[in-house]
N, CA, C, O and the ligand as a Tripos MOL2 file, in Angstrom:
@<TRIPOS>MOLECULE
protein
  249   247    63     0     0
PROTEIN
NO_CHARGES

@<TRIPOS>ATOM
      1 N         -17.8500   14.9540   -4.9750 N.3       1 MET1
      2 CA        -17.6800   13.5000   -4.9750 C.3       1 MET1
      3 C         -16.6410   13.1150   -6.0160 C.2       1 MET1
      4 O         -16.7730   13.4280   -7.1990 O.2       1 MET1
      5 N         -15.6290   12.4450   -5.5610 N.am      2 LEU2
      6 CA        -14.5840   12.0260   -6.4820 C.3       2 LEU2
      7 C         -14.8230   10.5900   -6.9410 C.2       2 LEU2
      8 O         -15.1460    9.7100   -6.1430 O.2       2 LEU2
      9 N         -14.6600   10.3770   -8.2250 N.am      3 THR3
     10 CA        -14.6970    9.0200   -8.7490 C.3       3 THR3
     11 C         -13.4230    8.7920   -9.5440 C.2       3 THR3
     12 O         -12.8870    9.7180  -10.1520 O.2       3 THR3
     13 N         -12.9520    7.5880   -9.5360 N.am      4 SER4
     14 CA        -11.7750    7.3030  -10.3420 C.3       4 SER4
     15 C         -12.1840    6.5530  -11.5930 C.2       4 SER4
     16 O         -13.0770    5.7050  -11.5670 O.2       4 SER4
     17 N         -11.5210    6.8770  -12.6800 N.am      5 ARG5
     18 CA        -11.7450    6.2240  -13.9540 C.3       5 ARG5
     19 C         -10.3800    5.7790  -14.4810 C.2       5 ARG5
     20 O          -9.3960    6.5130  -14.4040 O.2       5 ARG5
     21 N         -10.3490    4.5970  -15.0010 N.am      6 THR6
     22 CA         -9.1170    4.1540  -15.6350 C.3       6 THR6
     23 C          -9.2740    4.2870  -17.1410 C.2       6 THR6
     24 O         -10.2540    3.8250  -17.7250 O.2       6 THR6
     25 N          -8.2960    4.9230  -17.7490 N.am      7 THR7
     26 CA         -8.3270    5.0890  -19.1920 C.3       7 THR7
     27 C          -6.9210    4.8280  -19.7100 C.2       7 THR7
     28 O          -6.0580    4.3490  -18.9740 O.2       7 THR7
     29 N          -6.6980    5.1410  -20.9670 N.am      8 HIS8
     30 CA         -5.4020    4.8200  -21.5520 C.3       8 HIS8
     31 C          -4.7920    6.0390  -22.2150 C.2       8 HIS8
     32 O          -5.4840    6.8450  -22.8370 O.2       8 HIS8
     33 N          -3.4920    6.1560  -22.0720 N.am      9 CYS9
     34 CA         -2.7700    7.2350  -22.7290 C.3       9 CYS9
     35 C          -2.9550    7.1180  -24.2450 C.2       9 CYS9
     36 O          -2.7630    6.0380  -24.8040 O.2       9 CYS9
     37 N          -3.3270    8.2240  -24.9230 N.am     10 PRO10
     38 CA         -3.5150    8.1680  -26.3700 C.3      10 PRO10
     39 C          -2.2020    8.0110  -27.1370 C.2      10 PRO10
     40 O          -2.2150    7.7080  -28.3300 O.2      10 PRO10
     41 N          -1.0950    8.2120  -26.4750 N.am     11 TYR11
     42 CA          0.2100    8.1210  -27.1430 C.3      11 TYR11
     43 C           0.8320    6.7420  -26.9740 C.2      11 TYR11
     44 O           1.1690    6.0790  -27.9540 O.2      11 TYR11
     45 N           0.9810    6.3160  -25.7210 N.am     12 CYS12
     46 CA          1.7270    5.0850  -25.4670 C.3      12 CYS12
     47 C           0.8270    3.9340  -25.0300 C.2      12 CYS12
     48 O           1.2840    2.7940  -24.9450 O.2      12 CYS12
     49 N          -0.4600    4.2190  -24.7480 N.am     13 GLY13
     50 CA         -1.3930    3.1580  -24.4010 C.3      13 GLY13
     51 C          -1.3290    2.6960  -22.9650 C.2      13 GLY13
     52 O          -2.0590    1.7850  -22.5730 O.2      13 GLY13
     53 N          -0.4690    3.3080  -22.1730 N.am     14 GLU14
     54 CA         -0.3900    2.9380  -20.7640 C.3      14 GLU14
     55 C          -1.7010    3.2630  -20.0660 C.2      14 GLU14
     56 O          -2.3090    4.2960  -20.3440 O.2      14 GLU14
     57 N          -2.1450    2.3960  -19.1630 N.am     15 SER15
     58 CA         -3.3610    2.7170  -18.4260 C.3      15 SER15
     59 C          -3.0580    3.7810  -17.3810 C.2      15 SER15
     60 O          -2.0440    3.7250  -16.6850 O.2      15 SER15
     61 N          -3.9480    4.7360  -17.2900 N.am     16 ILE16
     62 CA         -3.7840    5.8310  -16.3430 C.3      16 ILE16
     63 C          -5.0830    5.9870  -15.5700 C.2      16 ILE16
     64 O          -6.1720    5.7540  -16.0930 O.2      16 ILE16
     65 N          -4.9420    6.3850  -14.3210 N.am     17 GLU17
     66 CA         -6.1150    6.5760  -13.4880 C.3      17 GLU17
     67 C          -6.3760    8.0650  -13.3320 C.2      17 GLU17
     68 O          -5.4880    8.8370  -12.9720 O.2      17 GLU17
     69 N          -7.6170    8.4470  -13.6100 N.am     18 LEU18
     70 CA         -8.0150    9.8440  -13.4670 C.3      18 LEU18
     71 C          -8.9560    9.9630  -12.2860 C.2      18 LEU18
     72 O          -9.8260    9.1160  -12.0840 O.2      18 LEU18
     73 N          -8.7800   11.0100  -11.5160 N.am     19 LEU19
     74 CA         -9.7250   11.2990  -10.4400 C.3      19 LEU19
     75 C         -10.6630   12.3940  -10.9300 C.2      19 LEU19
     76 O         -10.2280   13.4990  -11.2550 O.2      19 LEU19
     77 N         -11.9520   12.0770  -10.9790 N.am     20 LEU20
     78 CA        -12.9250   13.0130  -11.5180 C.3      20 LEU20
     79 C         -13.7810   13.5710  -10.3890 C.2      20 LEU20
     80 O         -14.2460   12.8360   -9.5190 O.2      20 LEU20
     81 N         -13.9750   14.8700  -10.4210 N.am     21 ASP21
     82 CA        -14.8200   15.5180   -9.4360 C.3      21 ASP21
     83 C         -16.1260   15.9280  -10.1020 C.2      21 ASP21
     84 O         -16.2030   16.9740  -10.7470 O.2      21 ASP21
     85 N         -17.1470   15.1000   -9.9420 N.am     22 ALA22
     86 CA        -18.4180   15.3610  -10.6180 C.3      22 ALA22
     87 C         -19.0680   16.6470  -10.1390 C.2      22 ALA22
     88 O         -19.8140   17.2780  -10.8880 O.2      22 ALA22
     89 N         -18.8010   17.0400   -8.9170 N.am     23 SER23
     90 CA        -19.4380   18.2400   -8.3820 C.3      23 SER23
     91 C         -18.8790   19.5150   -9.0090 C.2      23 SER23
     92 O         -19.4670   20.5870   -8.8700 O.2      23 SER23
     93 N         -17.7480   19.3990   -9.6990 N.am     24 ALA24
     94 CA        -17.1340   20.5680  -10.3200 C.3      24 ALA24
     95 C         -17.6730   20.8240  -11.7200 C.2      24 ALA24
     96 O         -17.3230   21.8270  -12.3420 O.2      24 ALA24
     97 N         -18.5210   19.9290  -12.2240 N.am     25 GLY25
     98 CA        -19.0960   20.1240  -13.5500 C.3      25 GLY25
     99 C         -18.1090   19.7850  -14.6490 C.2      25 GLY25
    100 O         -17.0750   19.1590  -14.4170 O.2      25 GLY25
    101 N         -18.4610   20.2220  -15.8680 N.am     26 ASP26
    102 CA        -17.6170   19.9150  -17.0210 C.3      26 ASP26
    103 C         -16.2650   20.6020  -16.8860 C.2      26 ASP26
    104 O         -16.1620   21.7480  -16.4470 O.2      26 ASP26
    105 N         -15.2490   19.8740  -17.2730 N.am     27 GLN27
    106 CA        -13.9020   20.4110  -17.1470 C.3      27 GLN27
    107 C         -13.0730   19.9870  -18.3490 C.2      27 GLN27
    108 O         -13.3820   19.0150  -19.0370 O.2      27 GLN27
    109 N         -12.0270   20.7360  -18.5730 N.am     28 HIS28
    110 CA        -11.0410   20.3620  -19.5800 C.3      28 HIS28
    111 C          -9.6810   20.7370  -19.0460 C.2      28 HIS28
    112 O          -9.4730   21.8680  -18.6060 O.2      28 HIS28
    113 N          -8.7660   19.8130  -19.0800 N.am     29 TYR29
    114 CA         -7.4370   20.1240  -18.5870 C.3      29 TYR29
    115 C          -6.4180   19.2310  -19.2680 C.2      29 TYR29
    116 O          -6.7560   18.2630  -19.9490 O.2      29 TYR29
    117 N          -5.1760   19.5840  -19.0620 N.am     30 ILE30
    118 CA         -4.0680   18.8150  -19.6220 C.3      30 ILE30
    119 C          -3.3690   18.0780  -18.4880 C.2      30 ILE30
    120 O          -3.0460   18.6580  -17.4520 O.2      30 ILE30
    121 N          -3.1460   16.8010  -18.7060 N.am     31 GLU31
    122 CA         -2.4220   16.0170  -17.7100 C.3      31 GLU31
    123 C          -1.2950   15.2890  -18.4180 C.2      31 GLU31
    124 O          -1.5100   14.6240  -19.4320 O.2      31 GLU31
    125 N          -0.1030   15.4180  -17.8810 N.am     32 ASP32
    126 CA          1.0320   14.7440  -18.5040 C.3      32 ASP32
    127 C           1.0320   13.2600  -18.1640 C.2      32 ASP32
    128 O           0.8410   12.8790  -17.0090 O.2      32 ASP32
    129 N           1.2450   12.4320  -19.1720 N.am     33 CYS33
    130 CA          1.3540   10.9980  -18.9550 C.3      33 CYS33
    131 C           2.5740   10.7160  -18.0770 C.2      33 CYS33
    132 O           3.6530   11.2670  -18.2950 O.2      33 CYS33
    133 N           2.3840    9.8560  -17.0910 N.am     34 GLN34
    134 CA          3.5010    9.5620  -16.1910 C.3      34 GLN34
    135 C           4.5330    8.6530  -16.8370 C.2      34 GLN34
    136 O           5.6510    8.5270  -16.3370 O.2      34 GLN34
    137 N           4.1680    8.0240  -17.9380 N.am     35 VAL35
    138 CA          5.0910    7.1080  -18.5990 C.3      35 VAL35
    139 C           5.8470    7.8000  -19.7290 C.2      35 VAL35
    140 O           7.0770    7.7750  -19.7610 O.2      35 VAL35
    141 N           5.1140    8.4160  -20.6530 N.am     36 CYS36
    142 CA          5.7830    9.0190  -21.8090 C.3      36 CYS36
    143 C           5.8760   10.5390  -21.6930 C.2      36 CYS36
    144 O           6.4830   11.1890  -22.5440 O.2      36 CYS36
    145 N           5.2770   11.1100  -20.6450 N.am     37 CYS37
    146 CA          5.4060   12.5340  -20.3400 C.3      37 CYS37
    147 C           4.8020   13.4570  -21.3940 C.2      37 CYS37
    148 O           5.0960   14.6520  -21.4120 O.2      37 CYS37
    149 N           3.9670   12.9160  -22.2630 N.am     38 ARG38
    150 CA          3.3360   13.7780  -23.2510 C.3      38 ARG38
    151 C           2.0140   14.3030  -22.6910 C.2      38 ARG38
    152 O           1.3870   13.6610  -21.8480 O.2      38 ARG38
    153 N           1.5980   15.4780  -23.1680 N.am     39 PRO39
    154 CA          0.3970   16.1000  -22.6050 C.3      39 PRO39
    155 C          -0.8830   15.4650  -23.1310 C.2      39 PRO39
    156 O          -1.1250   15.4390  -24.3370 O.2      39 PRO39
    157 N          -1.6900   14.9590  -22.2250 N.am     40 ILE40
    158 CA         -2.9620   14.3350  -22.5760 C.3      40 ILE40
    159 C          -4.0750   15.3470  -22.3300 C.2      40 ILE40
    160 O          -4.1840   15.9160  -21.2440 O.2      40 ILE40
    161 N          -4.8990   15.5620  -23.3540 N.am     41 SER41
    162 CA         -6.0440   16.4490  -23.2150 C.3      41 SER41
    163 C          -7.1970   15.6640  -22.6040 C.2      41 SER41
    164 O          -7.6950   14.7150  -23.2100 O.2      41 SER41
    165 N          -7.6150   16.0520  -21.4220 N.am     42 VAL42
    166 CA         -8.6820   15.3540  -20.7060 C.3      42 VAL42
    167 C          -9.9300   16.2250  -20.7110 C.2      42 VAL42
    168 O          -9.8980   17.3750  -20.2750 O.2      42 VAL42
    169 N         -11.0190   15.6710  -21.2040 N.am     43 THR43
    170 CA        -12.3040   16.3710  -21.1700 C.3      43 THR43
    171 C         -13.2440   15.5970  -20.2600 C.2      43 THR43
    172 O         -13.5080   14.4160  -20.4850 O.2      43 THR43
    173 N         -13.7470   16.2670  -19.2330 N.am     44 VAL44
    174 CA        -14.6700   15.6520  -18.2870 C.3      44 VAL44
    175 C         -16.0580   16.2190  -18.5250 C.2      44 VAL44
    176 O         -16.2440   17.4350  -18.5700 O.2      44 VAL44
    177 N         -17.0210   15.3370  -18.6750 N.am     45 THR45
    178 CA        -18.4070   15.7800  -18.7880 C.3      45 THR45
    179 C         -19.2180   15.0950  -17.6990 C.2      45 THR45
    180 O         -18.9690   13.9410  -17.3500 O.2      45 THR45
    181 N         -20.1860   15.8220  -17.1700 N.am     46 VAL46
    182 CA        -21.0390   15.2940  -16.1110 C.3      46 VAL46
    183 C         -22.4520   15.1780  -16.6640 C.2      46 VAL46
    184 O         -23.0260   16.1640  -17.1270 O.2      46 VAL46
    185 N         -23.0080   13.9800  -16.6140 N.am     47 ASP47
    186 CA        -24.3560   13.8060  -17.1580 C.3      47 ASP47
    187 C         -25.4160   14.2410  -16.1440 C.2      47 ASP47
    188 O         -25.0960   14.6440  -15.0250 O.2      47 ASP47
    189 N         -26.6810   14.1520  -16.5570 N.am     48 ASP48
    190 CA        -27.7360   14.6960  -15.6930 C.3      48 ASP48
    191 C         -28.0020   13.8450  -14.4580 C.2      48 ASP48
    192 O         -28.7890   14.2320  -13.5940 O.2      48 ASP48
    193 N         -27.3580   12.7030  -14.3720 N.am     49 ARG49
    194 CA        -27.4340   11.9000  -13.1520 C.3      49 ARG49
    195 C         -26.2350   12.1270  -12.2370 C.2      49 ARG49
    196 O         -26.1110   11.4920  -11.1890 O.2      49 ARG49
    197 N         -25.3580   13.0350  -12.6430 N.am     50 GLY50
    198 CA        -24.2120   13.3620  -11.8220 C.3      50 GLY50
    199 C         -23.0430   12.4100  -11.9800 C.2      50 GLY50
    200 O         -22.1500   12.3570  -11.1340 O.2      50 GLY50
    201 N         -23.0570   11.6580  -13.0730 N.am     51 HIS51
    202 CA        -21.9510   10.7430  -13.3160 C.3      51 HIS51
    203 C         -20.9180   11.3980  -14.2280 C.2      51 HIS51
    204 O         -21.2430   11.8900  -15.3090 O.2      51 HIS51
    205 N         -19.6900   11.3940  -13.7790 N.am     52 ALA52
    206 CA        -18.6260   12.0050  -14.5630 C.3      52 ALA52
    207 C         -18.0550   10.9970  -15.5570 C.2      52 ALA52
    208 O         -17.8260    9.8320  -15.2330 O.2      52 ALA52
    209 N         -17.8370   11.4790  -16.7620 N.am     53 GLN53
    210 CA        -17.1970   10.6630  -17.7910 C.3      53 GLN53
    211 C         -15.9690   11.4250  -18.2750 C.2      53 GLN53
    212 O         -15.9620   12.6550  -18.3020 O.2      53 GLN53
    213 N         -14.9500   10.6980  -18.6510 N.am     54 ALA54
    214 CA        -13.7430   11.3530  -19.1320 C.3      54 ALA54
    215 C         -13.3810   10.8460  -20.5120 C.2      54 ALA54
    216 O         -13.4530    9.6500  -20.7950 O.2      54 ALA54
    217 N         -12.9920   11.7760  -21.3630 N.am     55 ASN55
    218 CA        -12.4470   11.4160  -22.6620 C.3      55 ASN55
    219 C         -11.0370   11.9700  -22.7510 C.2      55 ASN55
    220 O         -10.7770   13.1010  -22.3380 O.2      55 ASN55
    221 N         -10.1350   11.1790  -23.2860 N.am     56 VAL56
    222 CA         -8.7690   11.6410  -23.4390 C.3      56 VAL56
    223 C          -8.4120   11.6980  -24.9120 C.2      56 VAL56
    224 O          -8.9070   10.9060  -25.7150 O.2      56 VAL56
    225 N          -7.5600   12.6290  -25.2550 N.am     57 ALA57
    226 CA         -7.1250   12.7870  -26.6340 C.3      57 ALA57
    227 C          -5.6990   13.3120  -26.6260 C.2      57 ALA57
    228 O          -5.2360   13.9190  -25.6600 O.2      57 ALA57
    229 N          -5.0310   13.0610  -27.7190 N.am     58 GLY58
    230 CA         -3.7260   13.6790  -27.8920 C.3      58 GLY58
    231 C          -3.8810   15.1590  -28.1540 C.2      58 GLY58
    232 O          -4.9580   15.6040  -28.5490 O.2      58 GLY58
    233 N          -2.8400   15.9250  -27.9460 N.am     59 GLU59
    234 CA         -2.9620   17.3680  -28.0440 C.3      59 GLU59
    235 C          -3.3380   17.8290  -29.4520 C.2      59 GLU59
    236 O          -3.8830   18.9210  -29.6110 O.2      59 GLU59
    237 N          -3.0650   17.0420  -30.4480 N.am     60 ASN60
    238 CA         -3.3960   17.4370  -31.8080 C.3      60 ASN60
    239 C          -4.7980   17.0410  -32.2210 C.2      60 ASN60
    240 O          -5.2670   17.4270  -33.2920 O.2      60 ASN60
    241 N          -5.4650   16.2750  -31.3820 N.am     61 GLU61
    242 CA         -6.8000   15.7890  -31.7220 C.3      61 GLU61
    243 C          -7.8890   16.5390  -30.9820 C.2      61 GLU61
    244 O          -9.0690   16.3710  -31.2900 O.2      61 GLU61
    245 N          -7.5230   17.3540  -30.0240 N.am     62 ALA62
    246 CA         -8.5140   17.9790  -29.1420 C.3      62 ALA62
    247 C          -9.4430   18.9080  -29.9100 C.2      62 ALA62
    248 O         -10.3360   19.5150  -29.3190 O.2      62 ALA62
    249 ZN          1.8720    7.9050  -22.3770 Zn       63 ZN63
@<TRIPOS>BOND
     1     1     2 1
     2     2     3 1
     3     3     4 2
     4     3     5 am
     5     5     6 1
     6     6     7 1
     7     7     8 2
     8     7     9 am
     9     9    10 1
    10    10    11 1
    11    11    12 2
    12    11    13 am
    13    13    14 1
    14    14    15 1
    15    15    16 2
    16    15    17 am
    17    17    18 1
    18    18    19 1
    19    19    20 2
    20    19    21 am
    21    21    22 1
    22    22    23 1
    23    23    24 2
    24    23    25 am
    25    25    26 1
    26    26    27 1
    27    27    28 2
    28    27    29 am
    29    29    30 1
    30    30    31 1
    31    31    32 2
    32    31    33 am
    33    33    34 1
    34    34    35 1
    35    35    36 2
    36    35    37 am
    37    37    38 1
    38    38    39 1
    39    39    40 2
    40    39    41 am
    41    41    42 1
    42    42    43 1
    43    43    44 2
    44    43    45 am
    45    45    46 1
    46    46    47 1
    47    47    48 2
    48    47    49 am
    49    49    50 1
    50    50    51 1
    51    51    52 2
    52    51    53 am
    53    53    54 1
    54    54    55 1
    55    55    56 2
    56    55    57 am
    57    57    58 1
    58    58    59 1
    59    59    60 2
    60    59    61 am
    61    61    62 1
    62    62    63 1
    63    63    64 2
    64    63    65 am
    65    65    66 1
    66    66    67 1
    67    67    68 2
    68    67    69 am
    69    69    70 1
    70    70    71 1
    71    71    72 2
    72    71    73 am
    73    73    74 1
    74    74    75 1
    75    75    76 2
    76    75    77 am
    77    77    78 1
    78    78    79 1
    79    79    80 2
    80    79    81 am
    81    81    82 1
    82    82    83 1
    83    83    84 2
    84    83    85 am
    85    85    86 1
    86    86    87 1
    87    87    88 2
    88    87    89 am
    89    89    90 1
    90    90    91 1
    91    91    92 2
    92    91    93 am
    93    93    94 1
    94    94    95 1
    95    95    96 2
    96    95    97 am
    97    97    98 1
    98    98    99 1
    99    99   100 2
   100    99   101 am
   101   101   102 1
   102   102   103 1
   103   103   104 2
   104   103   105 am
   105   105   106 1
   106   106   107 1
   107   107   108 2
   108   107   109 am
   109   109   110 1
   110   110   111 1
   111   111   112 2
   112   111   113 am
   113   113   114 1
   114   114   115 1
   115   115   116 2
   116   115   117 am
   117   117   118 1
   118   118   119 1
   119   119   120 2
   120   119   121 am
   121   121   122 1
   122   122   123 1
   123   123   124 2
   124   123   125 am
   125   125   126 1
   126   126   127 1
   127   127   128 2
   128   127   129 am
   129   129   130 1
   130   130   131 1
   131   131   132 2
   132   131   133 am
   133   133   134 1
   134   134   135 1
   135   135   136 2
   136   135   137 am
   137   137   138 1
   138   138   139 1
   139   139   140 2
   140   139   141 am
   141   141   142 1
   142   142   143 1
   143   143   144 2
   144   143   145 am
   145   145   146 1
   146   146   147 1
   147   147   148 2
   148   147   149 am
   149   149   150 1
   150   150   151 1
   151   151   152 2
   152   151   153 am
   153   153   154 1
   154   154   155 1
   155   155   156 2
   156   155   157 am
   157   157   158 1
   158   158   159 1
   159   159   160 2
   160   159   161 am
   161   161   162 1
   162   162   163 1
   163   163   164 2
   164   163   165 am
   165   165   166 1
   166   166   167 1
   167   167   168 2
   168   167   169 am
   169   169   170 1
   170   170   171 1
   171   171   172 2
   172   171   173 am
   173   173   174 1
   174   174   175 1
   175   175   176 2
   176   175   177 am
   177   177   178 1
   178   178   179 1
   179   179   180 2
   180   179   181 am
   181   181   182 1
   182   182   183 1
   183   183   184 2
   184   183   185 am
   185   185   186 1
   186   186   187 1
   187   187   188 2
   188   187   189 am
   189   189   190 1
   190   190   191 1
   191   191   192 2
   192   191   193 am
   193   193   194 1
   194   194   195 1
   195   195   196 2
   196   195   197 am
   197   197   198 1
   198   198   199 1
   199   199   200 2
   200   199   201 am
   201   201   202 1
   202   202   203 1
   203   203   204 2
   204   203   205 am
   205   205   206 1
   206   206   207 1
   207   207   208 2
   208   207   209 am
   209   209   210 1
   210   210   211 1
   211   211   212 2
   212   211   213 am
   213   213   214 1
   214   214   215 1
   215   215   216 2
   216   215   217 am
   217   217   218 1
   218   218   219 1
   219   219   220 2
   220   219   221 am
   221   221   222 1
   222   222   223 1
   223   223   224 2
   224   223   225 am
   225   225   226 1
   226   226   227 1
   227   227   228 2
   228   227   229 am
   229   229   230 1
   230   230   231 1
   231   231   232 2
   232   231   233 am
   233   233   234 1
   234   234   235 1
   235   235   236 2
   236   235   237 am
   237   237   238 1
   238   238   239 1
   239   239   240 2
   240   239   241 am
   241   241   242 1
   242   242   243 1
   243   243   244 2
   244   243   245 am
   245   245   246 1
   246   246   247 1
   247   247   248 2
@<TRIPOS>SUBSTRUCTURE
     1 MET1         2 RESIDUE 1 A MET
     2 LEU2         6 RESIDUE 1 A LEU
     3 THR3        10 RESIDUE 1 A THR
     4 SER4        14 RESIDUE 1 A SER
     5 ARG5        18 RESIDUE 1 A ARG
     6 THR6        22 RESIDUE 1 A THR
     7 THR7        26 RESIDUE 1 A THR
     8 HIS8        30 RESIDUE 1 A HIS
     9 CYS9        34 RESIDUE 1 A CYS
    10 PRO10       38 RESIDUE 1 A PRO
    11 TYR11       42 RESIDUE 1 A TYR
    12 CYS12       46 RESIDUE 1 A CYS
    13 GLY13       50 RESIDUE 1 A GLY
    14 GLU14       54 RESIDUE 1 A GLU
    15 SER15       58 RESIDUE 1 A SER
    16 ILE16       62 RESIDUE 1 A ILE
    17 GLU17       66 RESIDUE 1 A GLU
    18 LEU18       70 RESIDUE 1 A LEU
    19 LEU19       74 RESIDUE 1 A LEU
    20 LEU20       78 RESIDUE 1 A LEU
    21 ASP21       82 RESIDUE 1 A ASP
    22 ALA22       86 RESIDUE 1 A ALA
    23 SER23       90 RESIDUE 1 A SER
    24 ALA24       94 RESIDUE 1 A ALA
    25 GLY25       98 RESIDUE 1 A GLY
    26 ASP26      102 RESIDUE 1 A ASP
    27 GLN27      106 RESIDUE 1 A GLN
    28 HIS28      110 RESIDUE 1 A HIS
    29 TYR29      114 RESIDUE 1 A TYR
    30 ILE30      118 RESIDUE 1 A ILE
    31 GLU31      122 RESIDUE 1 A GLU
    32 ASP32      126 RESIDUE 1 A ASP
    33 CYS33      130 RESIDUE 1 A CYS
    34 GLN34      134 RESIDUE 1 A GLN
    35 VAL35      138 RESIDUE 1 A VAL
    36 CYS36      142 RESIDUE 1 A CYS
    37 CYS37      146 RESIDUE 1 A CYS
    38 ARG38      150 RESIDUE 1 A ARG
    39 PRO39      154 RESIDUE 1 A PRO
    40 ILE40      158 RESIDUE 1 A ILE
    41 SER41      162 RESIDUE 1 A SER
    42 VAL42      166 RESIDUE 1 A VAL
    43 THR43      170 RESIDUE 1 A THR
    44 VAL44      174 RESIDUE 1 A VAL
    45 THR45      178 RESIDUE 1 A THR
    46 VAL46      182 RESIDUE 1 A VAL
    47 ASP47      186 RESIDUE 1 A ASP
    48 ASP48      190 RESIDUE 1 A ASP
    49 ARG49      194 RESIDUE 1 A ARG
    50 GLY50      198 RESIDUE 1 A GLY
    51 HIS51      202 RESIDUE 1 A HIS
    52 ALA52      206 RESIDUE 1 A ALA
    53 GLN53      210 RESIDUE 1 A GLN
    54 ALA54      214 RESIDUE 1 A ALA
    55 ASN55      218 RESIDUE 1 A ASN
    56 VAL56      222 RESIDUE 1 A VAL
    57 ALA57      226 RESIDUE 1 A ALA
    58 GLY58      230 RESIDUE 1 A GLY
    59 GLU59      234 RESIDUE 1 A GLU
    60 ASN60      238 RESIDUE 1 A ASN
    61 GLU61      242 RESIDUE 1 A GLU
    62 ALA62      246 RESIDUE 1 A ALA
    63 ZN63       249 GROUP 0 **** ****
């Protein structure tokens, strides 16, 4: 099940939309910002109700 979450780039503050796949469980990946092209560290966690949450951080904060 895919859910979309809107969050903000930790570098430039642009809003970005993430597609989260709750069925894939916890994930961590790097996604480049489409505006400033810097690598955003995305951490996805799935709670016990199957809801995916995403946290973003700059590469130096991960
Ligand atoms: Zn950015």
